[in-house]
N, C-alpha and C positions, 0 to 999 in steps of 0.2 A: 607177707611174709615177713618171718620173723630175724630180728636183725643178728647178724653170724658174729661170735664172738673170735677176737685174736689169739692167731695159735698159743698156747702156752708152751714155756720151756718145753717140759716133758712130752706133750704133742710134736712139738716142732723136733725133737731129738732123735722122735720113732724116725721120721725123714729119713734121716742122716745115719740111721744106727747099721744100713748094710754099707755103708761109705769105710769101709776098713783102710789103714794106710796102704795096702798096699792094692787095692781096688782103684787110692786115688791116684797112686804111682802108676799104675798100670793105664788109666786115662790119660794121665801127660805122656808116658812112651806112647801109647797110640796116636796121639795131637800131634807129639813131634813126626811120628813115621810117617800121617798123612800129609804134613806140612811140606817134609822133606820130598815124600815122591812128589807132589805138584811144583816142586822148584824156589820153596821158601820155606829152607831151613832154619830152623830158630839157632844160633850162635851159642856155646858151654855157658858163657855168661850171664844168658837170656833171664826173663824173671820166670820161663816155664821150668828152665832148667833150676833155678833158686828155689823153685815152689818144691821140685820134688824130693830134692835135697831136703827142706825144711821139714815134709810133709812125715819123710821116713828118719829121721833125728830126732824127732820131735813129740812123735804119736804116743807115746807112752811114759812122756813127761808129766809130772805132777803141777809145774807151773800153767797149764793148760784151766786145772780147775780154780786157779787164783785168780779173779775178774780183775780186768788191767794191767796184767802182765806183760813185758813184750813178748815173751813165746807164746802167748795166747792169740795177740794181735799178728805175729807172722803166720801163726800156723791158720789165723781164720783168714789171713790175705791168700795164701799158700793154697788154700782149700777152694778160696775162691777163683785164682788164678786158673787151679788145673781144672775146672770145672769148667767155667766159660772157655778156655785155648780148646777143649774137647767138643764143644758142641760146636766152635765157630769152626773147629778142622773138618768134624763132619759134615758141614753144609756145605764144604767146598767141593766143588764139582769131578770128579773122582778120573774123568778121563781126560782133564786140561793143567794145563801148567797155570798156575796162577799171574792174571796178568796184571800187567807192572804196575799200576797204580794202587793195587790191592798189596802188591810186593813191599810196596815202599810203607804204604801202613803196617802192613806186619812188622816189617822192621822196625818201626817206632814205637808199636804196642810192644816188641821183645824188651826193649831198653830199660831201662833207670833199674833203681834200687825195689826189692819185694817190700820193703816197710811202707803200710800204707802212711804212717804218717813223713815220713819224706816228702819235702815241700821240694827240691832240686826241681829246677824245668824238666830234664828228662824223664824223671819219676813221674811227675804229673801228668806228662803232653802222653808217657805209654799208657797209664791208667785210664786215660780220657780217650785214646785209641782203644784200647782193649774194650770199654765197655761199648763204643761206636760198632763195636766190627760186628760184639756180643749181640746184643740189638738187631744189628744186620741180617747175622745169622739166624733170629730167630721169626724174622720178620719175612725170610725167604721163602 
């Protein structure tokens, strides 16, 4: 069996070409609607809402093409938050409310700042919990 080559940036980008800012913000809207319908509405200051605002504000920014720019870092994090919460919200049982323990975990995942460089406890716990819930959604 021949070794597989890692994806080069152009190859990787072709998988993301169809993910426009409009589609990403629609994914966030659907995640919010799914979570709200199950009794786990994200607050307006949540990382999920921050992600939507960042995607819509910076999708055409020239800073996205500059490696290491803060805008690029925030946009990448917003992209990840949008996709992960969308996957998480679609894995929930559509006929039941979120159980109390999961509700508590979701509230923790909503908190903190969007910036992946943020080192405050709330932001780190939120990212950790979001990852845990995302993996759980994939394994469901």
